[in-house]
N, C-alpha and C positions, 0 to 999 in steps of 0.2 A: 548586532543583529537583536531587534526587538522580540522576546519569547513571550508566548501569551501567558498571563497569570494563573488561568483556569481553562479546561477544556469543557466545561458546564457537568452538570451530573446526569449520567445516563439513566434512562427509567429501570432499566436491569442492570446488575451488577455484572462487569466483564471480569472473569476471571483470567488471569494470564499464568505464566510461568518465564523463568529466566532462562535466557541464552546470550551467553557472552555477556554476560552484562545489563542485558535490555530485556524490557518487559514484550512478550509476544503473546495475543490475546488467544485462550483455548475456546478455538470457537469454529464454525464451520460456514460454507457458502449461504445455508438457509439463515443460522443464524445471526452472521455479521448483518444479510440483508434485512431482517427483522428489527435487529437493533437501529440501522440507520435511518429504518422508517418510523421507529419510536420516536427518534429525534426531531421528527419533521415538525416545521412550524414553532418550536420554542426559543427561536430568534439567538441561539447559540450558537458561536463559531466553532468548528471542530476540524481536526484533518486526521485523516487515515493513509497509513502507509501500508504498501503490501512488499513484505520482505523476502527475497529470497537470499541464498547462502554468503553471494558474492556483498550485497549491500550492507547485510547484517555485519559480515567481518568488518568492512571499510567503516560503518557507523561507530563500531564499538571501540575502534582506534584514533579516531578522531572526536576531540572533548564537546565541539561544538557540533556535531552530529547526534553524539550521544544524548544532547540536550534536546535537540528536534527529536529525537525518537522516544524518549521520556515523556516530551510533551505531547505525543501523538492520542487521540483518542482510543484508537488502535491501532497495533502493529500487527498486519495479517499474516498467518503463516503460509508464505507464497512457495517455499521450495520443501521437498518431500524431505530432506534430511532435518530441517526444522519441524517438521511434524512429526517426524518417528522420535525425535527428543522428548518432546512432549508426550507422546504416548507412551515412551519408555519410565515416564515419572507420573504415570497414570492420568493423563489429561484425557477429557473426552475433545479430540480436535483432528480436522481432516485438513488437506488443503484446499488455502483459501487464496486463489492467486486473481490478481487483476481482472486480465482479460476474462476470466468466467464469470466474476462479482459483476463486471459491467454488463456482460450480456444479459446476465438473469435478470438484475434492476430493470436494464432497460425495456426487455421484451415483456415484462410484468407489468410496465407503469401504467399500461390504458385500464388496470385495473386497482393502481394504488394513488393514480393522481400527482406522483413526483414530477418534478418539472426539471429537467437536465440541460447544464450547459457543459459545452465542450470547449476545453481552454489548453491549448496547444497544440504540437504536431507542426511539421513544417507546411508551409503555404500551400492550403487547398487540404491539406488532410483533414482537419476538422471537419470542412464541408462535407467531403467525401464521407466522412463517418456517419454523418447524421443523415446523407442519404441512404445509405445502405440500410442503415437500422430503420429507416422509415418505409424502405421497400419492405423489409420484413413485419413491422407492423406500424401502418399508418397511423394509429391512435397514440403513438409516443409522443408526450409532450415536449419539444425542444425550447429550452429559453434562449438560447443563442449559441455562437461559436465564434472563437477568435485563436489566431496562431500568432503570440506574442513574438516579438523581435527577439533574437538570439544577442546575447552581449547587454553591456550596460544599457538601462531603462531611463530617461530623464525622469525627475520626480512628478512634473507635469503631465508627462505620459501616464504614471504610473498612478495617480490620481485620478485619470481619465477611466484606467481599467479597472480600479475599485468601482467608480461610480456606475461603469456598465454593469458590472457583476451584481453590484446590488440594486439596480434598476430592472434587472431583466427578470428578478423575481423567482429565482432560481433554489430549488431545495436543496441539490447535489451538484457541485462543479465537478468534473472528472478533467484532471489534470494531467496531460501526456507530455511531459518533459524527460530529459534525461535526469538519472538520478547520480548526485544529490540533489541535484539543480530544483528538481520538483517540491524534494522535500522544504530545502529551505526557503524558497517562495512560499509556501503554504504556511510555515511557521511564522514567517515576516508579514504575513496579510492576515491571519485568520481572526485576529482582533476587530479586523473592520468589515469582516464578512459573516452576516450572522447565517450560516449556512455550512453545510457539509463538503468539505473539500476531501478528494479520493486520488490519491497519487497513483496512476496504472501504467505510466511510462510506454512500453511497447504496447500496448493493447490498442493504441489509437492506430498503428502501422496494422496490426494483425486485422483488426476489425474494417478497416477503411480498404483492406485488399491490396497495400503496397509493400508487405512484407508477407512471405508465405510463414504459418504458423504449423508445428508438428502435428502430423497425422495422430488421429484420436488414439491409435493402438500405442504409439510412442509416447503419449501424455499419461495413458492409464499405467504405462510399465515404468512410469519416473524416468522416462528418457527423453524429455522434452530438450533439456541440457544439450545432449549430445547432437539433435537435430540443429540446434541453433548455433553450435561449436561447429559444425560443418557447414551451416550455411555462410556464417560470417568469423571464418578461422582467424582474421588478422587482427580482427575486433576484439573477439571475444576470449581467445587464448588466456588472458591472465585471468580473467574471471573465474574459468572453469578449470584449468590447470595448476593454477597457483592457488588462489583464493579457495576454492573448495577443499583440497586437499587441508590447508591451514585451519578451516571451519573445523575440520574432521578430529584434528590434533588438538586445538583449544578446547573443543566440547569433552574431548576424553580427558584432559588435564582437569576442566570444571568438574568434570564427573568425579574425578579420584579425589580432588581436594573435599568436595563435599562428603565422601564419605569417610575421608581421615577426621573431617571435622566432626560428623555425627556420631563415630566411634570415640572419639575425644569426649564429647559431652556425656555419652552413656556412662563412659568409665568415671566420670566427674559424678553424675549422680549417684550411681552405685556405692560412692566411697562417702556418700552423704548420710 
């Protein structure tokens, strides 16, 4: 897989903190949106991933996916446990999940002038997504919609996809595939796409109305994971009942290792 040599230089520095060896942006919905707007029209390709607990654990255990995460312009703190790790380390961070970022940026785009492309989802989902957002704000600038086929894509078709995205004039491409498929796709194509690619996964289905999202009260109570588990137990049980506890254990181990290391460093300094 070809990895980008550079993600470009942002106008403002993006602070990050380490979770399981991967850099997580110390950001918020407002700050992430502002940073993406600051990148507009600089002709540099970048990609952004929204990291929940399950995807973070999976990426930390796979060398190729580690490289993908490290190459991202931002790894957004999607899951509340990831946010809490940052807060415990003194970071100014709040939950920045894909569906919320997407909604915020699209509904404000009549003021910002950003052009959006919807790339992903099952057949018809991208178009439904466009129509529902335009019904909420007719001034949204939609550069296009496309649902790529699943499975292997022929080189000729891939070149046509790249040309379509470049010719669209989009500033932001919202990528709605399953993870890690969307992350691998963004990393493989970012060098040929002078725009910001943002992987938001299930946000396509949530906003298109094909999958129900957790009620606001459950979201605010950090129980969105429970709603999703109850809605799709056969598909999501491993994500929330295996990977989530594994995340807690590994973060606790990492924190303990950091404390031991810091204490050892302090003892060495005292001896000098």
